[in-house]
The first five atom37 places (N, CA, C, CB, O) and aatype in JSON, in Angstrom:
{
  "aatype": [12, 5, 10, 2, 3, 1, 13, 0, 0, 15, 3, 3, 19, 19, 0, 11, 5, 19, 7, 7, 6, 16, 19, 10, 10, 3, 10, 0, 15, 7, 5, 18, 13, 7, 10, 3, 10, 19, 7, 7, 1, 9, 17, 6, 10, 13, 7, 6, 0, 15, 5, 15, 10, 15, 15, 10, 15, 3, 0, 9, 6, 0, 6, 13, 3, 0, 14, 1, 15, 19, 9, 6, 16, 3, 9, 1, 0, 10, 10, 19, 3, 10, 11, 3, 1, 6, 10, 9, 0, 14, 5, 14, 6],
  "atom_mask": [
    [1, 1, 1, 1, 1],
    [1, 1, 1, 1, 1],
    [1, 1, 1, 1, 1],
    [1, 1, 1, 1, 1],
    [1, 1, 1, 1, 1],
    [1, 1, 1, 1, 1],
    [1, 1, 1, 1, 1],
    [1, 1, 1, 1, 1],
    [1, 1, 1, 1, 1],
    [1, 1, 1, 1, 1],
    [1, 1, 1, 1, 1],
    [1, 1, 1, 1, 1],
    [1, 1, 1, 1, 1],
    [1, 1, 1, 1, 1],
    [1, 1, 1, 1, 1],
    [1, 1, 1, 1, 1],
    [1, 1, 1, 1, 1],
    [1, 1, 1, 1, 1],
    [1, 1, 1, 0, 1],
    [1, 1, 1, 0, 1],
    [1, 1, 1, 1, 1],
    [1, 1, 1, 1, 1],
    [1, 1, 1, 1, 1],
    [1, 1, 1, 1, 1],
    [1, 1, 1, 1, 1],
    [1, 1, 1, 1, 1],
    [1, 1, 1, 1, 1],
    [1, 1, 1, 1, 1],
    [1, 1, 1, 1, 1],
    [1, 1, 1, 0, 1],
    [1, 1, 1, 1, 1],
    [1, 1, 1, 1, 1],
    [1, 1, 1, 1, 1],
    [1, 1, 1, 0, 1],
    [1, 1, 1, 1, 1],
    [1, 1, 1, 1, 1],
    [1, 1, 1, 1, 1],
    [1, 1, 1, 1, 1],
    [1, 1, 1, 0, 1],
    [1, 1, 1, 0, 1],
    [1, 1, 1, 1, 1],
    [1, 1, 1, 1, 1],
    [1, 1, 1, 1, 1],
    [1, 1, 1, 1, 1],
    [1, 1, 1, 1, 1],
    [1, 1, 1, 1, 1],
    [1, 1, 1, 0, 1],
    [1, 1, 1, 1, 1],
    [1, 1, 1, 1, 1],
    [1, 1, 1, 1, 1],
    [1, 1, 1, 1, 1],
    [1, 1, 1, 1, 1],
    [1, 1, 1, 1, 1],
    [1, 1, 1, 1, 1],
    [1, 1, 1, 1, 1],
    [1, 1, 1, 1, 1],
    [1, 1, 1, 1, 1],
    [1, 1, 1, 1, 1],
    [1, 1, 1, 1, 1],
    [1, 1, 1, 1, 1],
    [1, 1, 1, 1, 1],
    [1, 1, 1, 1, 1],
    [1, 1, 1, 1, 1],
    [1, 1, 1, 1, 1],
    [1, 1, 1, 1, 1],
    [1, 1, 1, 1, 1],
    [1, 1, 1, 1, 1],
    [1, 1, 1, 1, 1],
    [1, 1, 1, 1, 1],
    [1, 1, 1, 1, 1],
    [1, 1, 1, 1, 1],
    [1, 1, 1, 1, 1],
    [1, 1, 1, 1, 1],
    [1, 1, 1, 1, 1],
    [1, 1, 1, 1, 1],
    [1, 1, 1, 1, 1],
    [1, 1, 1, 1, 1],
    [1, 1, 1, 1, 1],
    [1, 1, 1, 1, 1],
    [1, 1, 1, 1, 1],
    [1, 1, 1, 1, 1],
    [1, 1, 1, 1, 1],
    [1, 1, 1, 1, 1],
    [1, 1, 1, 1, 1],
    [1, 1, 1, 1, 1],
    [1, 1, 1, 1, 1],
    [1, 1, 1, 1, 1],
    [1, 1, 1, 1, 1],
    [1, 1, 1, 1, 1],
    [1, 1, 1, 1, 1],
    [1, 1, 1, 1, 1],
    [1, 1, 1, 1, 1],
    [1, 1, 1, 1, 1]
  ],
  "atom_positions": [
    [[-20.93, 48.54, -13.6], [-21.09, 47.74, -14.91], [-22.33, 47.47, -15.3], [-20.49, 46.52, -14.89], [-23.12, 47.51, -14.36]],
    [[-22.81, 47.2, -16.34], [-23.67, 46.64, -17.37], [-23.13, 45.62, -18.16], [-24.1, 47.59, -18.2], [-21.98, 45.51, -18.59]],
    [[-24.32, 44.73, -18.34], [-23.83, 43.03, -19.49], [-23.3, 43.55, -20.59], [-25.26, 41.82, -20.21], [-22.25, 43.05, -20.99]],
    [[-23.98, 44.81, -21.42], [-23.63, 45.59, -22.68], [-22.72, 46.22, -22.7], [-24.37, 46.36, -23.1], [-22.35, 46.53, -23.83]],
    [[-21.82, 46.76, -21.44], [-21.15, 47.75, -21.51], [-19.73, 47.09, -22.52], [-20.93, 48.33, -19.94], [-19.38, 45.97, -22.12]],
    [[-18.97, 47.6, -23.65], [-18.26, 47.45, -24.21], [-16.74, 47.67, -24.18], [-18.74, 47.75, -24.77], [-16.42, 48.74, -24.69]],
    [[-15.7, 46.89, -23.68], [-14.11, 47.35, -23.42], [-14.06, 46.61, -24.74], [-13.0, 46.79, -21.88], [-14.87, 45.94, -25.37]],
    [[-11.99, 47.22, -25.04], [-11.09, 47.08, -25.7], [-9.88, 47.14, -25.14], [-11.21, 47.73, -26.49], [-9.71, 47.87, -24.16]],
    [[-8.96, 46.5, -25.6], [-7.41, 46.64, -24.73], [-6.61, 47.54, -25.72], [-6.42, 44.94, -24.44], [-6.4, 47.67, -26.93]],
    [[-6.3, 48.04, -24.62], [-5.76, 49.63, -24.29], [-4.64, 49.12, -25.64], [-4.91, 50.18, -22.18], [-4.43, 47.97, -26.01]],
    [[-4.07, 50.29, -26.14], [-3.0, 49.88, -27.08], [-1.51, 50.16, -26.84], [-3.3, 50.46, -28.27], [-0.58, 50.24, -27.65]],
    [[-1.55, 50.28, -25.47], [-0.23, 50.66, -24.41], [0.19, 49.33, -23.91], [-0.64, 51.72, -22.95], [1.09, 49.23, -23.08]],
    [[-0.43, 48.29, -24.39], [-0.21, 46.72, -23.18], [-0.15, 46.08, -24.7], [-1.96, 45.93, -21.65], [-0.8, 46.34, -25.72]],
    [[0.9, 45.15, -24.42], [1.8, 43.93, -24.99], [1.01, 42.7, -24.52], [3.48, 43.89, -24.36], [0.19, 43.21, -23.76]],
    [[0.81, 41.51, -24.53], [0.35, 40.22, -24.22], [1.16, 39.79, -24.74], [-0.81, 39.7, -24.49], [1.61, 40.3, -25.77]],
    [[1.69, 38.52, -24.1], [2.21, 37.0, -24.13], [2.46, 36.03, -23.37], [3.08, 36.9, -24.49], [2.91, 36.12, -22.22]],
    [[2.18, 35.05, -23.94], [2.09, 33.71, -23.7], [3.14, 33.3, -22.36], [2.45, 32.95, -25.13], [4.06, 34.12, -22.35]],
    [[3.24, 32.48, -21.45], [4.9, 32.15, -20.63], [4.27, 30.9, -20.06], [5.7, 33.51, -19.13], [3.3, 31.37, -19.46]],
    [[4.24, 29.79, -19.91], [3.9, 28.45, -19.59], [2.52, 28.51, -19.76], [0.0, 0.0, 0.0], [1.94, 28.25, -20.81]],
    [[1.95, 28.88, -18.68], [0.45, 28.7, -18.34], [-0.69, 29.5, -18.54], [0.0, 0.0, 0.0], [-1.88, 29.23, -18.42]],
    [[0.23, 31.11, -19.04], [-0.64, 32.12, -18.2], [-0.34, 32.74, -19.52], [-0.22, 32.89, -16.52], [0.2, 32.35, -20.55]],
    [[-0.91, 33.91, -19.11], [-0.45, 35.25, -20.04], [0.02, 36.19, -19.38], [-1.48, 35.94, -20.82], [-0.34, 36.42, -18.22]],
    [[0.91, 36.88, -20.0], [1.55, 38.11, -19.16], [1.55, 39.31, -19.85], [2.98, 37.9, -18.77], [2.2, 39.4, -20.88]],
    [[0.84, 40.33, -19.37], [0.58, 41.73, -19.71], [1.77, 42.51, -19.45], [-0.56, 42.29, -18.96], [2.15, 42.29, -18.3]],
    [[2.57, 43.43, -20.12], [3.23, 44.48, -19.75], [2.31, 45.77, -20.44], [4.79, 44.31, -20.22], [1.9, 45.95, -21.59]],
    [[2.18, 46.55, -19.21], [1.36, 48.04, -19.83], [2.94, 49.05, -20.18], [-0.02, 49.09, -18.14], [3.83, 49.28, -19.36]],
    [[2.91, 49.46, -21.5], [4.09, 50.15, -21.86], [4.05, 51.38, -21.44], [4.36, 50.17, -23.14], [5.08, 52.04, -21.41]],
    [[2.65, 51.98, -20.97], [3.07, 53.31, -19.96], [3.29, 53.44, -19.24], [2.72, 54.05, -19.65], [3.86, 54.5, -18.98]],
    [[2.99, 52.33, -18.08], [3.43, 52.57, -16.81], [5.04, 51.54, -16.64], [2.02, 52.12, -15.7], [6.03, 51.71, -15.93]],
    [[4.7, 50.56, -17.6], [6.27, 49.71, -17.32], [6.27, 48.46, -16.87], [0.0, 0.0, 0.0], [7.2, 47.66, -17.01]],
    [[4.64, 48.15, -16.0], [4.52, 47.66, -14.93], [4.03, 45.95, -16.0], [3.35, 48.69, -13.71], [3.83, 45.86, -17.22]],
    [[3.99, 44.92, -15.0], [3.87, 43.5, -15.88], [2.29, 42.93, -14.6], [6.0, 42.11, -15.8], [2.1, 43.06, -13.39]],
    [[1.55, 42.35, -15.68], [0.53, 41.74, -15.05], [0.27, 40.25, -15.19], [-0.51, 42.38, -15.42], [0.81, 39.8, -16.2]],
    [[-0.21, 39.58, -14.66], [0.01, 37.79, -14.91], [-1.64, 37.42, -15.08], [0.0, 0.0, 0.0], [-2.32, 37.93, -14.19]],
    [[-2.17, 36.85, -15.79], [-3.55, 35.69, -15.89], [-3.48, 34.77, -16.11], [-4.48, 35.71, -16.62], [-2.66, 34.2, -16.84]],
    [[-4.52, 34.28, -15.38], [-4.56, 32.75, -15.42], [-5.07, 31.78, -16.97], [-5.67, 32.44, -14.18], [-5.15, 32.58, -17.91]],
    [[-5.21, 31.19, -17.15], [-6.1, 30.53, -18.08], [-7.0, 30.73, -18.92], [-6.55, 29.98, -17.69], [-6.78, 30.66, -20.13]],
    [[-8.44, 31.1, -18.31], [-9.84, 31.67, -17.94], [-9.52, 33.44, -18.53], [-10.22, 31.45, -15.86], [-10.11, 33.99, -19.46]],
    [[-8.26, 34.12, -17.53], [-8.43, 35.34, -17.86], [-7.61, 35.63, -19.46], [0.0, 0.0, 0.0], [-8.19, 36.23, -20.37]],
    [[-6.43, 35.17, -19.56], [-5.72, 34.96, -20.68], [-6.48, 34.51, -22.1], [0.0, 0.0, 0.0], [-6.19, 35.04, -23.18]],
    [[-7.47, 33.48, -21.96], [-8.53, 33.51, -22.84], [-9.28, 34.8, -23.28], [-9.37, 32.72, -22.31], [-9.45, 35.22, -24.42]],
    [[-9.64, 35.26, -22.2], [-10.88, 36.93, -22.15], [-10.01, 37.86, -22.72], [-11.47, 37.76, -20.3], [-10.59, 38.68, -23.43]],
    [[-8.89, 37.97, -22.63], [-7.59, 38.48, -23.05], [-7.2, 38.57, -24.45], [-6.66, 37.75, -22.49], [-7.06, 39.6, -25.12]],
    [[-7.07, 37.43, -24.79], [-7.46, 36.68, -26.38], [-8.61, 36.95, -27.18], [-7.68, 35.22, -26.28], [-8.52, 36.8, -28.4]],
    [[-9.79, 37.38, -26.6], [-11.09, 37.63, -27.06], [-11.25, 39.06, -27.26], [-12.09, 37.1, -26.14], [-12.16, 39.4, -28.02]],
    [[-10.48, 40.02, -26.7], [-10.26, 41.61, -26.58], [-9.35, 41.71, -28.04], [-9.26, 42.2, -24.89], [-9.7, 42.6, -28.81]],
    [[-8.34, 40.92, -28.41], [-7.79, 41.2, -29.76], [-8.54, 40.5, -30.91], [0.0, 0.0, 0.0], [-8.1, 40.23, -32.03]],
    [[-9.63, 40.3, -30.45], [-10.43, 39.79, -32.07], [-11.42, 41.14, -31.76], [-11.54, 37.7, -32.23], [-11.89, 41.58, -32.81]],
    [[-11.73, 41.71, -30.83], [-13.09, 42.64, -31.23], [-13.02, 43.47, -29.78], [-14.88, 41.58, -31.54], [-12.19, 43.1, -28.95]],
    [[-13.82, 44.47, -29.51], [-14.1, 44.98, -28.41], [-15.41, 43.44, -28.1], [-14.62, 46.88, -28.6], [-16.01, 42.67, -28.84]],
    [[-15.35, 43.63, -26.78], [-16.1, 42.82, -25.67], [-17.0, 43.13, -24.53], [-15.32, 42.27, -25.1], [-16.64, 43.86, -23.61]],
    [[-18.23, 42.54, -24.6], [-19.04, 43.44, -23.36], [-18.93, 41.67, -22.35], [-21.36, 44.35, -23.98], [-18.39, 40.57, -22.48]],
    [[-19.63, 42.23, -21.6], [-19.69, 41.17, -20.01], [-20.4, 40.15, -20.38], [-20.51, 41.78, -18.51], [-20.31, 39.12, -19.71]],
    [[-21.17, 40.18, -21.4], [-21.82, 39.37, -21.74], [-21.59, 38.45, -22.83], [-22.65, 39.85, -21.79], [-21.75, 37.24, -22.69]],
    [[-21.12, 39.15, -24.21], [-19.88, 38.39, -24.98], [-18.99, 37.3, -24.34], [-18.89, 39.39, -25.39], [-18.91, 36.16, -24.78]],
    [[-18.54, 37.63, -23.61], [-17.31, 37.36, -22.69], [-17.42, 35.79, -21.99], [-17.27, 38.62, -21.42], [-16.65, 34.83, -21.97]],
    [[-18.8, 36.04, -21.39], [-19.41, 35.19, -20.68], [-19.95, 34.17, -21.48], [-20.29, 35.78, -19.94], [-19.55, 33.03, -21.23]],
    [[-20.76, 34.31, -22.4], [-21.02, 33.32, -23.44], [-19.9, 32.2, -23.63], [-21.21, 34.07, -24.74], [-19.96, 30.99, -23.42]],
    [[-18.67, 33.17, -24.2], [-17.46, 32.58, -24.38], [-16.84, 31.71, -24.05], [-16.91, 33.01, -24.28], [-16.36, 30.66, -24.46]],
    [[-16.95, 32.55, -22.84], [-16.29, 31.67, -21.37], [-17.43, 30.14, -20.72], [-16.26, 33.23, -19.71], [-17.05, 29.3, -19.9]],
    [[-18.68, 30.17, -21.33], [-19.29, 29.51, -20.77], [-19.06, 28.59, -21.62], [-20.39, 29.86, -20.4], [-18.04, 27.94, -21.4]],
    [[-19.57, 28.36, -22.39], [-19.41, 27.68, -23.5], [-17.78, 26.55, -23.75], [-19.57, 28.93, -24.54], [-17.77, 25.52, -24.42]],
    [[-16.58, 27.12, -23.01], [-15.52, 26.49, -22.93], [-15.26, 26.16, -21.44], [-14.51, 27.21, -23.58], [-14.44, 25.4, -20.93]],
    [[-15.82, 26.63, -21.13], [-15.24, 26.42, -19.47], [-16.77, 25.71, -18.9], [-14.7, 28.35, -18.42], [-17.89, 25.88, -19.39]],
    [[-16.42, 24.93, -17.76], [-17.22, 24.32, -17.23], [-17.18, 24.62, -15.47], [-16.98, 22.96, -17.75], [-16.51, 24.13, -14.56]],
    [[-18.53, 26.0, -15.55], [-18.25, 26.93, -14.33], [-20.07, 27.25, -14.61], [-16.72, 28.55, -14.52], [-20.61, 27.04, -15.7]],
    [[-20.6, 27.62, -13.73], [-21.95, 27.9, -13.9], [-22.06, 29.49, -14.16], [-22.78, 27.4, -12.61], [-21.2, 30.23, -13.67]],
    [[-23.16, 30.03, -14.97], [-23.41, 30.64, -15.71], [-22.92, 32.87, -14.75], [-25.12, 29.85, -16.16], [-22.6, 33.91, -15.32]],
    [[-23.16, 32.54, -13.07], [-23.62, 33.36, -12.34], [-21.98, 33.53, -11.96], [-24.88, 32.94, -11.32], [-21.44, 34.62, -12.11]],
    [[-21.32, 32.5, -11.5], [-19.77, 32.33, -10.97], [-18.85, 32.89, -12.31], [-19.34, 30.43, -10.54], [-17.76, 33.41, -12.08]],
    [[-19.2, 32.8, -13.36], [-18.64, 33.34, -14.68], [-18.76, 34.84, -14.74], [-19.4, 32.72, -15.93], [-17.76, 35.55, -14.73]],
    [[-19.91, 35.28, -14.79], [-20.38, 36.59, -14.89], [-19.57, 37.4, -13.78], [-21.98, 36.63, -14.71], [-18.77, 38.31, -14.03]],
    [[-19.88, 36.96, -12.59], [-19.28, 37.8, -11.33], [-17.71, 37.87, -11.15], [-19.83, 37.14, -9.95], [-17.1, 38.76, -10.56]],
    [[-17.1, 36.62, -11.86], [-15.76, 36.25, -12.05], [-14.96, 37.33, -12.85], [-15.74, 34.92, -12.75], [-13.94, 37.85, -12.39]],
    [[-15.59, 37.72, -14.35], [-15.91, 38.39, -15.34], [-15.51, 39.5, -14.86], [-17.14, 38.31, -15.8], [-14.38, 39.96, -14.71]],
    [[-16.73, 39.96, -14.59], [-17.15, 41.58, -13.9], [-15.83, 41.91, -13.11], [-18.72, 41.59, -12.63], [-15.3, 43.01, -13.2]],
    [[-15.21, 40.69, -12.15], [-14.31, 41.65, -10.92], [-12.87, 41.85, -11.93], [-13.86, 40.53, -8.97], [-12.16, 42.85, -11.98]],
    [[-12.73, 40.87, -12.53], [-11.76, 41.04, -13.58], [-11.6, 42.11, -14.66], [-11.84, 40.03, -14.18], [-10.52, 42.48, -15.12]],
    [[-12.9, 42.6, -15.05], [-12.91, 44.07, -16.42], [-12.93, 44.8, -15.29], [-14.46, 44.49, -17.83], [-12.29, 45.76, -15.72]],
    [[-13.21, 45.13, -14.04], [-12.89, 46.4, -13.24], [-11.73, 46.22, -13.1], [-13.52, 46.71, -11.97], [-11.18, 47.05, -13.83]],
    [[-10.61, 45.32, -12.33], [-9.72, 45.46, -12.09], [-8.46, 45.92, -13.75], [-9.71, 44.26, -11.19], [-7.4, 46.47, -13.47]],
    [[-8.64, 45.74, -14.64], [-7.93, 45.62, -16.05], [-8.38, 47.55, -16.12], [-8.89, 44.11, -17.58], [-7.51, 48.43, -16.16]],
    [[-9.88, 47.83, -16.11], [-9.86, 48.77, -16.38], [-9.74, 50.21, -15.12], [-10.84, 48.56, -17.16], [-9.93, 51.39, -15.44]],
    [[-9.38, 49.71, -13.67], [-8.44, 50.52, -12.9], [-7.62, 50.49, -13.03], [-8.3, 50.56, -11.99], [-6.89, 51.16, -12.31]],
    [[-6.97, 49.53, -14.26], [-5.3, 49.77, -14.1], [-5.07, 50.57, -15.65], [-4.2, 47.94, -13.92], [-3.94, 50.89, -16.03]],
    [[-6.0, 50.75, -16.24], [-6.34, 51.44, -17.47], [-5.61, 50.18, -18.24], [-5.72, 53.19, -17.73], [-4.87, 50.51, -19.17]],
    [[-5.73, 48.76, -17.97], [-5.28, 48.3, -19.39], [-6.63, 47.46, -20.34], [-3.85, 47.13, -19.11], [-6.68, 46.47, -21.07]],
    [[-7.59, 48.46, -19.85], [-8.46, 48.38, -21.12], [-9.1, 49.9, -21.4], [-9.76, 47.18, -20.89], [-8.47, 50.95, -21.26]],
    [[-10.61, 49.78, -21.87], [-10.95, 51.26, -21.5], [-12.04, 50.99, -22.68], [-9.59, 52.71, -21.66], [-11.84, 50.62, -23.83]],
    [[-13.66, 51.38, -21.83], [-14.82, 51.56, -22.27], [-14.84, 51.83, -23.69], [-15.39, 52.47, -21.57], [-14.11, 52.78, -23.97]],
    [[-15.39, 51.35, -24.63], [-15.7, 51.39, -25.83], [-17.47, 52.12, -26.08], [-15.42, 49.82, -26.3], [-18.4, 52.06, -25.28]],
    [[-17.44, 52.74, -27.38], [-18.92, 53.11, -27.71], [-19.85, 51.85, -27.88], [-18.98, 53.98, -29.1], [-19.33, 50.74, -27.99]],
    [[-21.08, 51.99, -27.9], [-21.7, 50.75, -28.23], [-22.0, 50.87, -29.47], [-22.83, 50.37, -27.5], [-22.56, 49.95, -30.07]]
  ]
}
C-alpha cells in the first residue's frame, strides 16, 4: 500500500457511534466491527471523501499526539484490515 493509494467506504457499510467507539455493520455479510476513537475518526473522514494513507495520516497527526511513523504504521494496518474485510475499496486517483 502506497501513501497516495485512495480508498472509500463501501456502500454496504453502516456506521453508528456507540459510547466511545464506532460500530460498523457490513450489510452484505451481517457482521459487526468495532473501531476505537482513532479508528472512528478515520471512518468519519471516509464519509467526507475518498482518503489516502497520506491524507489520513495528516488529519490524525493534527488531532492526536503520536509520532508520524506510528500513525502511518497503525493506519496502514487498519486500512489493510478494512480492505480485507471489504469495508473499504480502492479508488482511482
